[in-house]
RODRENBA-134949 format. One record per residue: residue number from 0; x, y, z of N, C-alpha, C, O in turn. Coordinates in nm, 3 decimals. Example, Ala and Ser with C-alpha at 12.3 -4.5 7.8 and 13.67 -1.06 7.14 Angstrom:
! RODRENBA-134949
 resi    n.px    n.py    n.pz   ca.px   ca.py   ca.pz    c.px    c.py    c.pz    o.px    o.py    o.pz
    0   1.319  -0.569   0.780   1.230  -0.450   0.780   1.320  -0.330   0.780   1.424  -0.332   0.846
    1   1.285  -0.225   0.708   1.367  -0.106   0.714   1.290   0.003   0.787   1.341   0.114   0.804
//
This chain:
! RODRENBA-134949
 resi    n.px    n.py    n.pz   ca.px   ca.py   ca.pz    c.px    c.py    c.pz    o.px    o.py    o.pz
    0  -0.712   2.990 -17.017  -0.659   2.944 -16.846  -0.562   3.113 -16.949  -0.486   3.127 -17.044
    1  -0.645   3.219 -16.832  -0.530   3.344 -16.825  -0.522   3.409 -16.775  -0.623   3.440 -16.713
    2  -0.378   3.506 -16.751  -0.328   3.516 -16.611  -0.332   3.697 -16.570  -0.257   3.761 -16.645
    3  -0.400   3.776 -16.474  -0.447   3.883 -16.428  -0.292   3.939 -16.357  -0.227   3.839 -16.388
    4  -0.222   4.002 -16.306  -0.115   4.172 -16.227  -0.231   4.205 -16.103  -0.313   4.268 -16.170
    5  -0.274   4.202 -15.996  -0.378   4.241 -15.886  -0.237   4.353 -15.793  -0.132   4.339 -15.730
    6  -0.276   4.398 -15.813  -0.232   4.511 -15.729  -0.186   4.519 -15.505  -0.168   4.631 -15.457
    7  -0.179   4.446 -15.449  -0.219   4.484 -15.319  -0.163   4.551 -15.213  -0.101   4.650 -15.253
    8  -0.161   4.533 -15.067  -0.171   4.623 -14.965   0.040   4.552 -14.976   0.132   4.625 -14.938
    9   0.059   4.448 -15.016   0.195   4.348 -15.022   0.249   4.309 -15.184   0.301   4.200 -15.209
   10   0.226   4.427 -15.296   0.290   4.454 -15.381   0.210   4.373 -15.489   0.103   4.431 -15.512
   11   0.224   4.274 -15.553   0.135   4.303 -15.672   0.122   4.107 -15.706   0.215   4.027 -15.715
   12   0.002   4.087 -15.715  -0.044   3.925 -15.638  -0.084   3.870 -15.873  -0.129   3.908 -15.981
   13  -0.025   3.772 -15.806  -0.057   3.714 -15.954  -0.215   3.579 -15.983  -0.265   3.481 -15.927
   14  -0.231   3.653 -16.086  -0.407   3.501 -16.048  -0.405   3.439 -16.169  -0.479   3.501 -16.245
   15  -0.385   3.403 -16.189  -0.386   3.310 -16.294  -0.542   3.254 -16.352  -0.626   3.333 -16.311
   16  -0.585   3.180 -16.407  -0.767   3.178 -16.397  -0.806   3.053 -16.506  -0.825   3.079 -16.625
   17  -0.810   2.993 -16.483  -0.859   2.835 -16.502  -1.061   2.842 -16.537  -1.122   2.747 -16.490
   18  -1.138   2.938 -16.607  -1.238   2.901 -16.608  -1.335   2.770 -16.592  -1.309   2.667 -16.655
   19  -1.437   2.778 -16.516  -1.540   2.654 -16.599  -1.663   2.740 -16.700  -1.690   2.860 -16.713
   20  -1.717   2.616 -16.760  -1.814   2.656 -16.896  -1.942   2.755 -16.821  -2.018   2.840 -16.866
   21  -1.918   2.692 -16.677  -2.066   2.717 -16.656  -2.047   2.679 -16.532  -2.050   2.563 -16.493
   22  -2.025   2.784 -16.462  -1.901   2.803 -16.250  -2.035   2.846 -16.187  -2.124   2.920 -16.229
   23  -2.018   2.766 -16.059  -2.122   2.794 -15.956  -2.078   2.805 -15.852  -2.144   2.825 -15.750
   24  -1.894   2.789 -15.860  -1.815   2.847 -15.779  -1.720   2.842 -15.782  -1.695   2.731 -15.829
   25  -1.616   2.902 -15.757  -1.486   2.980 -15.711  -1.416   2.963 -15.611  -1.415   3.020 -15.502
   26  -1.282   2.782 -15.704  -1.186   2.825 -15.600  -1.124   2.923 -15.628  -1.088   2.975 -15.733
   27  -1.106   2.959 -15.449  -0.888   3.079 -15.520  -0.838   3.027 -15.428  -0.895   3.023 -15.319
   28  -0.715   2.974 -15.452  -0.632   2.812 -15.388  -0.491   2.919 -15.419  -0.466   2.962 -15.532
   29  -0.416   2.948 -15.308  -0.318   2.964 -15.286  -0.075   2.895 -15.263  -0.007   2.796 -15.289
   30  -0.068   2.950 -15.239   0.038   2.789 -15.212   0.142   2.789 -15.140   0.178   2.904 -15.114
   31   0.198   2.720 -15.102   0.239   2.749 -14.957   0.354   2.858 -14.918   0.345   2.960 -14.986
   32   0.479   2.859 -14.807   0.519   2.883 -14.803   0.736   2.838 -14.842   0.844   2.894 -14.823
   33   0.692   2.726 -14.896   0.799   2.675 -15.040   0.855   2.659 -15.143   0.974   2.663 -15.174
   34   0.707   2.630 -15.234   0.653   2.639 -15.325   0.622   2.749 -15.383   0.646   2.860 -15.334
   35   0.551   2.726 -15.521   0.413   2.809 -15.612   0.307   2.752 -15.619   0.277   2.657 -15.547
   36   0.172   2.845 -15.779   0.179   2.743 -15.756   0.174   2.634 -15.874   0.059   2.628 -15.916
   37   0.271   2.532 -15.950   0.309   2.453 -15.963   0.306   2.361 -15.930   0.317   2.266 -16.007
   38   0.284   2.341 -15.757   0.236   2.303 -15.664   0.140   2.138 -15.721   0.030   2.159 -15.773
   39   0.189   1.976 -15.709   0.116   1.908 -15.798  -0.023   1.896 -15.755  -0.100   1.830 -15.826
   40  -0.073   1.959 -15.630  -0.228   1.921 -15.620  -0.240   2.081 -15.724  -0.319   2.088 -15.818
   41  -0.158   2.184 -15.689  -0.306   2.246 -15.740  -0.297   2.294 -15.892  -0.348   2.397 -15.934
   42  -0.207   2.181 -15.986  -0.208   2.217 -16.065  -0.279   2.123 -16.128  -0.309   2.167 -16.239
   43  -0.354   1.931 -16.102  -0.425   1.792 -16.043  -0.555   1.955 -16.036  -0.613   1.971 -16.143
   44  -0.588   2.046 -15.938  -0.700   2.082 -15.900  -0.745   2.146 -16.044  -0.832   2.122 -16.127
   45  -0.669   2.212 -16.031  -0.655   2.382 -16.176  -0.737   2.255 -16.337  -0.827   2.281 -16.417
   46  -0.659   2.137 -16.321  -0.701   2.047 -16.444  -0.811   1.984 -16.468  -0.839   1.936 -16.577
   47  -0.911   1.979 -16.328  -0.938   1.915 -16.289  -1.135   1.941 -16.270  -1.232   1.881 -16.317
   48  -1.119   2.065 -16.172  -1.211   2.076 -16.093  -1.288   2.219 -16.207  -1.339   2.309 -16.140
   49  -1.295   2.234 -16.334  -1.395   2.358 -16.440  -1.403   2.263 -16.415  -1.378   2.261 -16.294
   50  -1.430   2.135 -16.457  -1.584   2.065 -16.587  -1.674   2.007 -16.496  -1.766   1.930 -16.523
   51  -1.629   2.064 -16.347  -1.711   2.002 -16.275  -1.783   2.162 -16.214  -1.851   2.203 -16.120
   52  -1.715   2.214 -16.335  -1.886   2.439 -16.249  -1.803   2.438 -16.134  -1.857   2.385 -16.036
   53  -1.661   2.489 -16.114  -1.569   2.446 -16.053  -1.528   2.569 -16.103  -1.604   2.562 -16.199
   54  -1.444   2.728 -16.127  -1.410   2.810 -16.197  -1.232   2.816 -16.061  -1.222   2.847 -15.942
   55  -1.159   2.782 -16.138  -0.992   2.775 -16.058  -0.934   2.918 -16.037  -0.889   3.010 -16.106
   56  -0.955   2.890 -15.910  -0.774   3.073 -15.912  -0.710   3.104 -15.859  -0.712   3.180 -15.761
   57  -0.547   2.996 -15.969  -0.438   3.006 -15.864  -0.385   3.092 -15.819  -0.409   3.179 -15.902
   58  -0.295   3.161 -15.706  -0.298   3.306 -15.718  -0.114   3.244 -15.582  -0.077   3.190 -15.478
   59  -0.057   3.345 -15.762   0.084   3.314 -15.686   0.078   3.491 -15.600   0.026   3.586 -15.659
   60   0.142   3.503 -15.452   0.106   3.563 -15.303   0.207   3.636 -15.394   0.276   3.575 -15.477
   61   0.218   3.846 -15.365   0.299   3.955 -15.420   0.501   3.908 -15.388   0.592   3.947 -15.462
   62   0.520   3.825 -15.269   0.679   3.695 -15.253   0.748   3.653 -15.352   0.869   3.662 -15.369
   63   0.641   3.591 -15.441   0.670   3.550 -15.524   0.683   3.580 -15.625   0.794   3.588 -15.680
   64   0.596   3.599 -15.668   0.568   3.729 -15.803   0.715   3.841 -15.816   0.778   3.878 -15.915
   65   0.733   3.873 -15.654   0.885   3.930 -15.714   1.003   3.912 -15.708   1.105   3.979 -15.687
   66   0.953   3.718 -15.747   1.083   3.690 -15.686   1.172   3.634 -15.539   1.292   3.630 -15.568
   67   1.167   3.624 -15.507   1.172   3.650 -15.370   1.120   3.460 -15.320   1.027   3.386 -15.355
   68   1.296   3.437 -15.178   1.258   3.297 -15.215   1.200   3.230 -15.056   1.175   3.122 -15.002
   69   1.200   3.384 -15.025   1.134   3.312 -14.820   1.029   3.416 -14.812   1.035   3.538 -14.825
   70   0.876   3.290 -14.774   0.772   3.368 -14.741   0.799   3.534 -14.653   0.912   3.567 -14.616
   71   0.723   3.589 -14.639   0.759   3.713 -14.550   0.663   3.649 -14.399   0.678   3.528 -14.383
   72   0.578   3.713 -14.303   0.568   3.686 -14.218   0.399   3.652 -14.241   0.363   3.648 -14.359
   73   0.300   3.629 -14.142   0.207   3.499 -14.134   0.113   3.712 -14.171   0.092   3.752 -14.286
   74   0.095   3.759 -14.103  -0.007   3.928 -14.106   0.023   3.990 -14.231  -0.050   4.085 -14.257
   75   0.127   3.958 -14.330   0.169   4.011 -14.464   0.088   3.879 -14.544  -0.035   3.874 -14.544
   76   0.138   3.815 -14.584   0.049   3.661 -14.720  -0.125   3.693 -14.646  -0.218   3.630 -14.695
   77  -0.145   3.765 -14.561  -0.338   3.776 -14.527  -0.392   3.935 -14.629  -0.483   3.990 -14.692
   78  -0.258   3.942 -14.580  -0.216   4.133 -14.683  -0.303   4.108 -14.852  -0.411   4.114 -14.911
   79  -0.125   4.072 -14.866  -0.236   4.014 -15.018  -0.252   3.916 -15.001  -0.140   3.863 -14.998
   80  -0.359   3.814 -14.981  -0.457   3.786 -14.948  -0.629   3.819 -15.014  -0.708   3.781 -15.099
   81  -0.602   3.970 -14.843  -0.700   3.976 -14.851  -0.661   4.062 -14.997  -0.723   4.031 -15.098
   82  -0.584   4.143 -15.001  -0.661   4.259 -15.175  -0.637   4.172 -15.310  -0.604   4.211 -15.422
   83  -0.661   4.049 -15.266  -0.711   3.905 -15.453  -0.856   3.946 -15.422  -0.929   3.984 -15.513
   84  -0.904   3.938 -15.272  -1.037   3.900 -15.249  -1.173   3.957 -15.372  -1.262   3.892 -15.425
   85  -1.135   4.121 -15.384  -1.144   4.132 -15.461  -1.228   4.072 -15.656  -1.316   4.059 -15.741
   86  -1.112   4.062 -15.608  -1.084   4.027 -15.795  -1.186   3.885 -15.744  -1.304   3.921 -15.742
   87  -1.175   3.774 -15.713  -1.156   3.623 -15.698  -1.373   3.586 -15.679  -1.438   3.482 -15.685
   88  -1.408   3.705 -15.659  -1.545   3.783 -15.493  -1.639   3.755 -15.694  -1.712   3.673 -15.751
   89  -1.577   3.869 -15.720  -1.627   3.954 -15.837  -1.719   3.964 -15.913  -1.774   4.063 -15.961
   90  -1.749   3.766 -15.933  -1.900   3.723 -16.020  -1.932   3.712 -15.943  -1.950   3.592 -15.924
   91  -1.968   3.783 -15.844  -2.096   3.756 -15.766  -2.113   3.640 -15.666  -2.156   3.641 -15.551
   92  -2.034   3.468 -15.796  -2.045   3.366 -15.726  -2.005   3.296 -15.639  -1.882   3.295 -15.642
   93  -2.044   3.234 -15.559  -1.933   3.157 -15.414  -1.843   3.133 -15.418  -1.806   3.048 -15.499
   94  -1.746   3.201 -15.323  -1.505   3.153 -15.314  -1.465   3.068 -15.198  -1.452   3.096 -15.079
   95  -1.452   2.988 -15.246  -1.360   2.901 -15.146  -1.245   2.928 -15.210  -1.174   2.902 -15.307
   96  -1.261   3.011 -15.082  -1.071   2.984 -14.948  -0.968   2.927 -14.993  -0.866   2.950 -14.929
   97  -0.956   2.844 -15.102  -0.810   2.734 -15.064  -0.665   2.795 -15.042  -0.642   2.916 -15.048
   98  -0.563   2.688 -15.014  -0.423   2.666 -15.021  -0.395   2.607 -14.998  -0.456   2.510 -14.955
   99  -0.205   2.628 -15.016  -0.206   2.499 -14.982  -0.112   2.511 -14.855  -0.100   2.626 -14.813
  100  -0.020   2.378 -14.764   0.003   2.480 -14.679   0.043   2.700 -14.533   0.007   2.794 -14.462
  101   0.093   2.659 -14.571   0.070   2.836 -14.535  -0.046   2.907 -14.579  -0.100   3.004 -14.524
  102  -0.096   2.810 -14.753  -0.160   2.931 -14.796  -0.306   2.844 -14.786  -0.407   2.836 -14.856
  103  -0.256   2.777 -14.645  -0.354   2.709 -14.603  -0.458   2.735 -14.434  -0.553   2.685 -14.374
  104  -0.362   2.843 -14.422  -0.339   2.900 -14.233  -0.377   2.986 -14.295  -0.458   3.034 -14.216
  105  -0.382   3.064 -14.405  -0.382   3.220 -14.480  -0.559   3.177 -14.486  -0.639   3.261 -14.445
  106  -0.583   3.111 -14.511  -0.744   3.050 -14.595  -0.883   3.043 -14.443  -1.002   3.072 -14.429
  107  -0.738   2.970 -14.337  -0.880   2.974 -14.259  -0.839   3.103 -14.143  -0.892   3.102 -14.032
  108  -0.750   3.200 -14.177  -0.793   3.284 -14.053  -0.846   3.438 -14.111  -0.875   3.538 -14.046
  109  -0.848   3.411 -14.286  -0.906   3.527 -14.296  -1.071   3.498 -14.333  -1.132   3.604 -14.344
  110  -1.150   3.382 -14.352  -1.215   3.341 -14.435  -1.362   3.397 -14.378  -1.455   3.422 -14.454
  111  -1.367   3.410 -14.261  -1.489   3.490 -14.191  -1.482   3.645 -14.169  -1.545   3.735 -14.114
  112  -1.351   3.623 -14.256  -1.368   3.877 -14.291  -1.427   3.840 -14.372  -1.545   3.872 -14.383
  113  -1.356   3.743 -14.474  -1.436   3.820 -14.647  -1.450   3.663 -14.657  -1.394   3.560 -14.695
  114  -1.560   3.714 -14.599  -1.677   3.612 -14.647  -1.654   3.467 -14.783  -1.706   3.435 -14.889
  115  -1.549   3.422 -14.696  -1.575   3.282 -14.776  -1.688   3.159 -14.755  -1.741   3.133 -14.647
  116  -1.706   3.108 -14.847  -1.824   3.005 -14.888  -1.753   2.839 -14.789  -1.790   2.739 -14.727
  117  -1.678   2.886 -14.819  -1.541   2.742 -14.736  -1.429   2.762 -14.764  -1.370   2.855 -14.820
  118  -1.398   2.669 -14.721  -1.200   2.666 -14.690  -1.181   2.523 -14.706  -1.245   2.441 -14.640
  119  -1.061   2.480 -14.823  -1.058   2.380 -14.888  -0.876   2.401 -14.821  -0.796   2.481 -14.869
  120  -0.845   2.296 -14.688  -0.685   2.347 -14.660  -0.579   2.230 -14.674  -0.536   2.172 -14.575
  121  -0.539   2.199 -14.804  -0.407   2.123 -14.829  -0.258   2.150 -14.750  -0.164   2.227 -14.729
  122  -0.327   2.011 -14.724  -0.101   1.980 -14.616  -0.166   2.094 -14.476  -0.085   2.187 -14.481
  123  -0.224   2.114 -14.409  -0.250   2.200 -14.345  -0.123   2.199 -14.244  -0.117   2.105 -14.165
  124  -0.045   2.274 -14.243   0.035   2.252 -14.156   0.080   2.323 -13.992   0.137   2.423 -13.950
  125  -0.015   2.152 -13.915  -0.029   2.152 -13.803   0.066   2.195 -13.738   0.047   2.192 -13.617
  126   0.167   2.238 -13.772   0.294   2.279 -13.645   0.423   2.218 -13.704   0.414   2.115 -13.770
  127   0.554   2.282 -13.684   0.606   2.289 -13.773   0.686   2.118 -13.780   0.644   2.079 -13.671
  128   0.728   2.056 -13.808   0.831   1.951 -13.786   0.914   1.907 -13.753   1.030   1.910 -13.794
  129   0.830   1.818 -13.609   0.882   1.791 -13.433   0.868   1.842 -13.383   0.939   1.818 -13.285
  130   0.793   1.950 -13.361   0.712   2.023 -13.242   0.574   2.006 -13.287   0.548   2.059 -13.394
  131   0.471   1.938 -13.221   0.336   1.926 -13.182   0.323   1.968 -13.077   0.251   1.902 -13.002
  132   0.388   2.102 -13.021   0.380   2.208 -12.881   0.313   2.301 -12.984   0.227   2.383 -12.956
  133   0.350   2.284 -13.073   0.284   2.450 -13.162   0.256   2.510 -13.213   0.302   2.598 -13.286
  134   0.120   2.455 -13.171  -0.032   2.391 -13.279  -0.056   2.501 -13.337  -0.087   2.609 -13.287
  135  -0.033   2.454 -13.513  -0.223   2.549 -13.499  -0.330   2.499 -13.551  -0.392   2.516 -13.656
  136  -0.347   2.410 -13.427  -0.527   2.395 -13.462  -0.583   2.490 -13.433  -0.641   2.535 -13.531
  137  -0.599   2.548 -13.343  -0.689   2.726 -13.319  -0.675   2.760 -13.493  -0.764   2.688 -13.539
  138  -0.640   2.800 -13.556  -0.650   2.830 -13.696  -0.764   2.802 -13.788  -0.865   2.856 -13.834
  139  -0.659   2.628 -13.794  -0.807   2.598 -13.873  -0.991   2.554 -13.817  -1.099   2.545 -13.876
  140  -0.935   2.536 -13.656  -1.033   2.555 -13.563  -1.150   2.650 -13.536  -1.247   2.637 -13.462
  141  -1.106   2.762 -13.629  -1.205   2.946 -13.603  -1.192   2.945 -13.808  -1.195   3.044 -13.882
  142  -1.179   2.819 -13.841  -1.237   2.867 -14.002  -1.368   3.030 -13.983  -1.335   3.148 -13.991
  143  -1.476   2.986 -13.964  -1.579   2.956 -13.883  -1.698   2.896 -14.044  -1.821   2.896 -14.052
  144  -1.601   2.857 -14.138  -1.659   2.791 -14.265  -1.666   2.700 -14.268  -1.579   2.645 -14.199
  145  -1.778   2.590 -14.352  -1.755   2.460 -14.378  -1.598   2.445 -14.436  -1.570   2.515 -14.533
  146  -1.503   2.367 -14.387  -1.405   2.288 -14.410  -1.329   2.179 -14.443  -1.247   2.133 -14.364
  147  -1.355   2.121 -14.583  -1.192   1.959 -14.607  -1.053   2.073 -14.558  -1.025   2.193 -14.566
  148  -1.005   1.969 -14.514  -0.858   1.891 -14.500  -0.808   1.867 -14.585  -0.901   1.879 -14.664
  149  -0.695   1.828 -14.665  -0.682   1.743 -14.782  -0.511   1.728 -14.683  -0.426   1.817 -14.674
  150  -0.506   1.583 -14.622  -0.372   1.493 -14.546  -0.278   1.434 -14.602  -0.288   1.311 -14.602
  151  -0.196   1.475 -14.646  -0.082   1.352 -14.656  -0.058   1.270 -14.499  -0.040   1.322 -14.389
  152  -0.067   1.088 -14.546  -0.040   1.002 -14.439   0.088   1.031 -14.346   0.118   0.976 -14.240
  153   0.178   1.170 -14.436   0.295   1.064 -14.320   0.409   1.221 -14.379   0.530   1.226 -14.399
  154   0.269   1.359 -14.392   0.330   1.409 -14.329   0.379   1.476 -14.215   0.318   1.478 -14.108
  155   0.471   1.524 -14.231   0.551   1.576 -14.093   0.557   1.646 -13.994   0.618   1.641 -13.887
  156   0.439   1.757 -14.072   0.370   1.922 -14.013   0.198   1.898 -13.949   0.103   1.959 -13.900
  157   0.235   1.793 -13.983   0.119   1.680 -13.881  -0.001   1.596 -13.999  -0.065   1.636 -14.097
  158   0.014   1.454 -13.921  -0.018   1.361 -13.936  -0.155   1.348 -13.878  -0.180   1.370 -13.759
  159  -0.277   1.297 -14.002  -0.393   1.357 -14.007  -0.406   1.240 -13.876  -0.506   1.179 -13.911
  160  -0.363   1.182 -13.757  -0.437   1.063 -13.645  -0.368   1.247 -13.500  -0.373   1.256 -13.377
  161  -0.335   1.310 -13.568  -0.210   1.419 -13.514  -0.372   1.546 -13.505  -0.383   1.615 -13.403
  162  -0.444   1.554 -13.580  -0.609   1.683 -13.612  -0.630   1.618 -13.484  -0.583   1.509 -13.449
  163  -0.727   1.719 -13.397  -0.857   1.710 -13.308  -0.952   1.729 -13.390  -0.949   1.772 -13.505
  164  -1.074   1.679 -13.299  -1.174   1.679 -13.356  -1.179   1.768 -13.374  -1.078   1.835 -13.356
  165  -1.332   1.847 -13.436  -1.346   1.966 -13.487  -1.427   1.940 -13.608  -1.417   1.844 -13.685
  166  -1.514   2.046 -13.614  -1.638   2.098 -13.709  -1.505   2.095 -13.909  -1.434   2.183 -13.959
  167  -1.517   2.036 -13.928  -1.351   1.994 -14.051  -1.434   1.807 -14.089  -1.458   1.708 -14.020
  168  -1.445   1.833 -14.187  -1.420   1.754 -14.307  -1.221   1.656 -14.299  -1.135   1.726 -14.353
  169  -1.180   1.553 -14.254  -1.039   1.511 -14.297  -1.003   1.461 -14.363  -0.946   1.391 -14.279
  170  -0.960   1.400 -14.491  -0.907   1.304 -14.628  -0.756   1.275 -14.592  -0.652   1.340 -14.573
  171  -0.774   1.220 -14.592  -0.611   1.110 -14.585  -0.546   1.079 -14.733  -0.580   1.004 -14.824
  172  -0.479   1.138 -14.721  -0.365   1.059 -14.863  -0.274   0.995 -14.862  -0.157   1.035 -14.862
  173  -0.332   0.832 -14.858  -0.182   0.727 -14.795  -0.071   0.771 -14.848  -0.038   0.827 -14.953
  174  -0.009   0.727 -14.731   0.143   0.812 -14.798   0.240   0.864 -14.806   0.361   0.840 -14.804
  175   0.108   1.020 -14.828   0.172   1.080 -14.905   0.310   1.226 -14.846   0.337   1.189 -14.731
  176   0.343   1.276 -14.856   0.393   1.364 -14.730   0.376   1.533 -14.791   0.301   1.541 -14.888
  177   0.441   1.668 -14.740   0.342   1.690 -14.702   0.310   1.813 -14.873   0.241   1.915 -14.880
  178   0.402   1.734 -14.992   0.392   1.822 -15.121   0.282   1.720 -15.172   0.190   1.773 -15.234
  179   0.273   1.533 -15.151   0.167   1.496 -15.149   0.282   1.317 -15.251   0.250   1.220 -15.320
  180   0.417   1.379 -15.192   0.417   1.215 -15.314   0.453   1.179 -15.223   0.489   1.234 -15.119
  181   0.441   0.994 -15.283   0.458   0.876 -15.211   0.519   0.831 -15.241   0.570   0.870 -15.346
  182   0.580   0.679 -15.164   0.765   0.635 -15.236   0.727   0.555 -15.352   0.628   0.547 -15.425
  183   0.779   0.529 -15.349   0.714   0.450 -15.475   0.762   0.285 -15.502   0.783   0.238 -15.614
  184   0.777   0.179 -15.319   0.728   0.169 -15.249   0.533   0.125 -15.139   0.478   0.043 -15.065
  185   0.507   0.284 -15.229   0.412   0.259 -15.167   0.339   0.144 -15.184   0.393   0.033 -15.189
  186   0.136   0.174 -15.202   0.066   0.057 -15.232   0.008   0.147 -15.345  -0.027   0.080 -15.443
  187  -0.009   0.278 -15.357  -0.074   0.427 -15.469   0.010   0.473 -15.511   0.089   0.535 -15.440
  188   0.028   0.457 -15.661   0.132   0.556 -15.784   0.128   0.655 -15.712   0.104   0.633 -15.593
  189   0.150   0.799 -15.757   0.207   0.898 -15.779   0.047   0.957 -15.771  -0.011   1.009 -15.675
  190  -0.023   0.917 -15.966  -0.107   0.919 -16.012  -0.271   0.896 -15.938  -0.377   0.947 -15.976
  191  -0.253   0.816 -15.839  -0.333   0.803 -15.738  -0.373   0.861 -15.601  -0.469   0.889 -15.530
  192  -0.215   0.863 -15.610  -0.254   0.945 -15.468  -0.321   1.100 -15.550  -0.436   1.144 -15.538
  193  -0.250   1.136 -15.602  -0.338   1.287 -15.746  -0.463   1.258 -15.705  -0.510   1.361 -15.658
  194  -0.548   1.160 -15.699  -0.577   1.114 -15.800  -0.753   1.117 -15.620  -0.866   1.122 -15.668
  195  -0.751   1.115 -15.550  -0.817   1.143 -15.430  -0.782   1.210 -15.405  -0.818   1.209 -15.287
  196  -0.675   1.369 -15.425  -0.727   1.454 -15.360  -0.829   1.497 -15.485  -0.944   1.459 -15.461
  197  -0.819   1.548 -15.578  -0.939   1.599 -15.685  -1.017   1.554 -15.703  -1.086   1.591 -15.798
  198  -1.073   1.391 -15.581  -1.216   1.334 -15.671  -1.248   1.368 -15.465  -1.365   1.396 -15.437
  199  -1.193   1.364 -15.402  -1.285   1.424 -15.249  -1.295   1.593 -15.321  -1.401   1.651 -15.296
  200  -1.170   1.684 -15.423  -1.242   1.791 -15.327  -1.357   1.842 -15.442  -1.408   1.954 -15.430
  201  -1.402   1.724 -15.583  -1.532   1.760 -15.635  -1.607   1.695 -15.588  -1.717   1.730 -15.630
  202  -1.621   1.562 -15.476  -1.748   1.604 -15.416  -1.737   1.682 -15.281  -1.830   1.738 -15.223
  203  -1.649   1.677 -15.254  -1.699   1.816 -15.158  -1.690   1.978 -15.204  -1.673   2.066 -15.120
  204  -1.701   2.002 -15.330  -1.742   2.144 -15.401  -1.946   2.070 -15.420  -2.047   2.121 -15.372
  205  -1.935   1.942 -15.505  -2.054   1.910 -15.579  -2.131   1.915 -15.340  -2.243   1.880 -15.304
  206  -2.061   1.948 -15.283  -2.254   1.950 -15.184  -2.215   2.033 -15.088  -2.217   2.012 -14.967
  207  -2.170   2.148 -15.159  -2.141   2.238 -15.121  -2.292   2.346 -15.178  -2.334   2.337 -15.293
  208  -2.355   2.440 -15.074  -2.503   2.459 -15.114  -2.366   2.576 -15.183  -2.396   2.667 -15.261
//
């Protein structure tokens, strides 16, 4: 694991690399608007995927590196993501553009422009909680590349059954909230919930040509 600072037009970003010994893909994945790369799903992917030939680049947006508590506007998030792209694509390997929550929106919005091989959308915020009329489905449907959505069954930003039909794959984490936390009364443990995420991403990345 190594970390590097990348200068972008939105400020300095940080990439923490979790390299595969014989990589065939790079997964560049960023955090949401309310947290960082310490999120349970991002940590788990960084721990599991390198053994399956996927180098994981955990990307901290400039606002997080600067110590700010509130994410900037979507356009600024996109600027930061564009700025790190040369670093994550420099190996010449196909790059899967990923993110959780707001980071998933960034990945979808910029995938075609940046030449992403595919998109991984973790906890895609389909709408603000309690505001289903403010749908962001257009961003997801417009990714333009193979897309995997992993969504908690109780995510207030959009439950799996709320998602429209489209050219993407959706995997549900039963009982999971927006951070994939499951209640103690659930039929699955927290460890099993995380395993659903990592197993799905391992299988999906293995299927990407």
